[in-house]
C-alpha positions in Angstrom: 14.3 -3.4 -13.3 10.9 -4.0 -14.8 12.5 -6.3 -17.5 14.3 -8.4 -14.8 11.0 -8.5 -12.8 9.1 -9.7 -15.9 11.7 -12.2 -16.8 11.6 -13.7 -13.3 7.8 -13.8 -13.5 7.9 -15.8 -16.8 10.4 -18.3 -15.5 8.3 -19.4 -12.5 6.8 -22.8 -13.1 3.3 -23.8 -12.3 4.4 -26.0 -9.4 6.5 -23.1 -7.9 3.4 -20.9 -8.0 1.6 -23.6 -6.0 4.4 -23.7 -3.4 4.2 -19.9 -3.1 0.5 -20.0 -2.8 0.9 -22.5 0.1 3.2 -20.0 1.8 0.8 -17.1 1.2 -2.3 -18.9 2.6 -0.5 -19.7 5.9 1.8 -16.7 6.4 -0.7 -15.3 9.0 -0.1 -18.3 11.3 3.7 -18.8 11.1 6.8 -16.7 10.8 8.2 -19.5 8.5 5.5 -21.7 7.2 6.4 -25.4 7.9 7.0 -27.5 4.8 4.3 -30.0 5.8 1.7 -27.1 6.0 2.9 -25.8 2.6 2.6 -29.3 1.2 -0.9 -29.8 2.5 -2.1 -26.4 1.1 -0.4 -26.8 -2.3 -0.8 -30.5 -2.9 2.9 -30.8 -3.6 4.9 -33.8 -2.2 7.2 -32.8 0.7 10.3 -34.3 -0.9 9.7 -32.4 -4.2 8.7 -29.3 -2.2 12.0 -29.1 -0.4 13.8 -28.8 -3.7 11.3 -26.2 -4.9 11.8 -24.1 -1.8 15.6 -24.3 -2.2 15.3 -23.2 -5.8 13.0 -20.3 -4.9 15.5 -19.3 -2.2 18.4 -19.4 -4.8 16.2 -17.0 -6.9 15.8 -14.6 -4.0 12.0 -15.2 -3.8 11.7 -17.2 -0.6 13.6 -17.3 2.7 14.0 -20.8 4.2 14.9 -21.6 7.8 16.0 -24.8 9.4 15.0 -24.7 13.0 13.0 -27.4 14.6 11.5 -27.8 11.1 12.1 -26.6 7.5 10.0 -23.5 6.8 9.6 -20.9 4.2 8.6 -17.2 4.0 8.5 -14.6 1.2 11.1 -12.0 0.4 9.8 -8.7 -0.8 10.4 -9.6 -4.4 8.8 -13.0 -4.0 5.7 -11.6 -2.4 5.5 -8.9 -5.1 5.7 -11.5 -7.9 3.1 -13.7 -6.3 0.8 -10.7 -5.9 1.3 -9.8 -9.6 0.5 -13.4 -10.5 -2.8 -13.2 -8.7 -3.7 -10.0 -10.7 -2.7 -11.7 -13.9 -5.0 -14.7 -13.1 -7.9 -12.2 -12.6 -7.1 -10.6 -16.0 -6.6 -7.3 -14.3 -3.0 -7.0 -15.5 -1.7 -8.3 -18.8 1.3 -6.1 -19.3 3.9 -4.6 -16.9 5.3 -1.2 -17.9 8.1 0.9 -16.7 9.0 1.7 -13.0 7.5 5.1 -12.3 9.0 5.6 -8.8 10.5 4.1 -5.8 10.5 5.2 -2.2 11.1 3.7 1.3 7.6 2.3 1.4 6.8 1.2 -2.2 7.8 0.6 -5.8 5.3 1.8 -8.4 4.9 0.5 -12.0 2.5 1.3 -14.7 0.6 -1.5 -16.2 -2.1 -2.4 -18.7 -5.0 -4.8 -19.3 -8.1 -4.8 -21.5 -10.3 -4.7 -18.4 -9.0 -1.4 -17.0 -6.8 0.1 -19.6 -3.7 1.7 -18.2 -3.2 1.6 -14.5 -0.7 1.7 -11.6 0.6 -1.2 -9.5 1.9 -0.2 -6.1 4.1 -2.8 -4.4 4.3 -2.1 -0.7 7.6 -2.6 0.9 7.0 -1.8 4.6 4.2 -1.8 7.2 2.3 0.8 9.1 3.3 4.1 10.6 4.5 4.3 14.2 0.8 4.7 15.2 -0.1 1.5 13.5 2.9 -0.2 15.0 1.4 0.5 18.4 -1.7 -1.5 17.4 0.5 -4.2 15.9 1.9 -5.1 19.3 -1.5 -6.6 20.2 -1.8 -9.0 17.3 1.4 -9.1 15.1 3.2 -11.5 17.4 6.2 -13.2 15.8 4.9 -13.3 12.2 7.2 -12.6 9.3 7.7 -8.9 8.4 6.1 -9.5 5.0 2.7 -9.7 6.8 3.1 -6.0 7.4 3.5 -5.4 3.7 0.2 -7.2 3.1 -1.5 -5.3 5.8 -0.2 -2.0 4.5 -1.5 -2.7 1.0 -4.9 -3.8 2.4 -5.1 -0.7 4.5 -4.5 1.6 1.5 -7.0 -0.3 -0.7 -9.7 -0.1 1.9 -9.1 3.6 2.4 -9.3 4.3 -1.3 -12.4 2.2 -1.7 -14.1 4.0 1.1 -13.1 7.4 -0.2 -13.5 7.0 -4.0 -16.5 8.9 -5.4 -16.5 11.3 -2.4 -12.9 12.5 -2.2 -10.4 13.0 -5.1 -8.4 9.8 -5.0 -7.4 7.4 -7.7 -9.9 4.7 -8.5 -9.0 1.5 -6.8 -9.3 -1.6 -9.0 -8.0 -4.3 -6.7 -5.7 -5.6 -4.0 -3.6 -8.7 -3.9 -1.0 -9.5 -1.3 1.3 -6.5 -0.9 0.1 -4.8 -4.1 -2.7 -2.3 -4.9 -3.9 -1.8 -8.5 -5.3 1.7 -9.1 -6.1 4.3 -11.7 -3.3 6.2 -13.4 -3.6 9.9 -12.7 -1.8 12.2 -15.1 -0.7 14.8 -12.6 2.4 16.0 -10.7 3.2 16.1 -7.0 2.2 19.5 -5.6 5.8 20.3 -4.4 6.9 20.1 -8.1 4.4 22.7 -9.3 4.2 26.5 -8.8 0.5 27.0 -8.2 -1.1 30.0 -9.9 -4.0 29.9 -7.4 -2.6 28.5 -4.1 -5.4 29.9 -1.9 -8.0 28.1 -4.0 -6.0 24.9 -4.0 -5.6 25.0 -0.3 -9.4 25.5 0.1 -10.0 22.5 -2.2 -7.6 20.4 -0.1 -9.2 21.3 3.2 -12.6 20.6 1.8 -11.6 17.1 0.8 -9.7 16.5 4.1 -13.0 17.5 5.9 -14.9 15.0 3.7 -12.3 12.3 4.5 -12.8 13.0 8.2 -16.6 12.8 7.8 -16.1 9.4 6.3 -13.9 8.3 9.2 -10.6 8.4 7.4 -7.5 10.3 8.4 -4.6 10.3 5.9 -1.9 10.1 8.6 1.0 11.3 6.4 -0.4 14.2 4.4 2.0 16.7 2.8 2.9 18.4 -0.5 4.5 15.1 -1.5 1.4 13.0 -1.8 -1.1 15.5 -3.2 -1.2 15.5 -7.1 -2.2 18.5 -9.1 -3.0 19.3 -12.7 -5.3 22.0 -14.4 -8.3 19.8 -13.7 -7.9 19.5 -9.9 -6.2 17.7 -7.1 -5.8 14.0 -6.0 -4.7 12.5 -2.7 -2.4 9.4 -2.9 -0.4 7.2 -0.5 -2.8 5.9 2.1 -0.9 3.0 3.8 -0.7 5.0 7.0 -4.3 6.1 7.0 -6.5 5.2 9.9 -10.2 4.4 10.0 -11.9 6.0 13.0 -14.8 3.6 12.7 -12.5 0.7 13.6 -11.0 2.3 16.7 -11.7 2.4 20.4 -11.6 5.6 22.4 -7.9 5.6 23.2 -7.0 4.9 19.6 -9.2 7.7 18.3 -7.3 10.1 20.5 -4.0 9.1 18.9 -5.7 9.3 15.4 -6.7 12.9 16.2 -3.1 13.7 16.7 -2.4 12.5 13.2 -5.1 14.8 11.9 -3.5 17.7 13.6 -0.1 16.8 12.2 -1.5 16.5 8.7 -3.1 20.0 8.9 0.1 21.5 10.4 2.1 20.1 7.5 -0.3 21.6 5.0 -0.6 25.0 6.6 3.2 25.2 7.1 3.8 24.4 3.5 1.4 27.0 2.1 2.7 29.6 4.5 6.4 29.0 3.7 5.9 28.6 -0.1 3.1 31.1 -0.9 2.8 33.3 2.2 -0.7 32.1 2.8 -1.6 32.1 6.5 -4.6 30.3 8.0 -5.4 30.0 11.7 -4.7 26.4 12.8 -7.5 26.1 15.4 -10.2 27.4 13.1 -9.0 25.2 10.3 -9.0 22.2 12.7 -12.6 23.0 13.7 -13.6 23.3 10.1 -12.2 19.9 9.2 -13.9 18.3 12.2 -17.2 19.9 11.3 -17.4 21.9 14.5 
């Protein structure tokens, strides 16, 4: 997959990148960006641009629609390649490695550049959690679904940036489009490891969840699948569904608190079922909230 991805990247001409940039700059305003808007943003003549969009569509990188006008929008692959191109232009990525994993929400590759050394590129495939989708009803409108991919990546990057240095998370290096570039952590998901000191690990996790909460961040999807462990410690990953309490009104904060309770329930249930460790939920919740 990474070979095909890299080959497609190399085959995209300079003028096609310009057309894709014209789509990206205006995707927040249109479901399918009109060709005249893409032309104005990219500086590419409309007649030539129509052929370029058709070519990008044939390559599976752009969707085109003829309605009252000819318009274009990204596919997941097109948006991912464009996001990678922006990282390459910033000299943050010079080599794309193997695919490390793929789930419903993302595809992850390792990568390399002289600026950061070895890192991880996470290409977001979907948008926010059901909680975030409630908020999207206010401002998403009829925009293309790839806008949610960009918002998901932005959300994760902002959370990592806010937490890094205070909570055990990978160092965030950058965000472009639907993609986050971050530190490569040599550790395994907690569910894959038999912990020798599960009580101590649970204490470490709860201490960091408490620190997250003090910084206004709730993970929103915390479980044994997105906590990494190795002999040196723990790391929290996968923050696209996280919420920032500082950006919420009173009603939204109530919904966010429900996410915190769900996160804690997931953790306590896992440690009880797997290791026989029981903790009182109410006292744990009070501890995390700093009560």
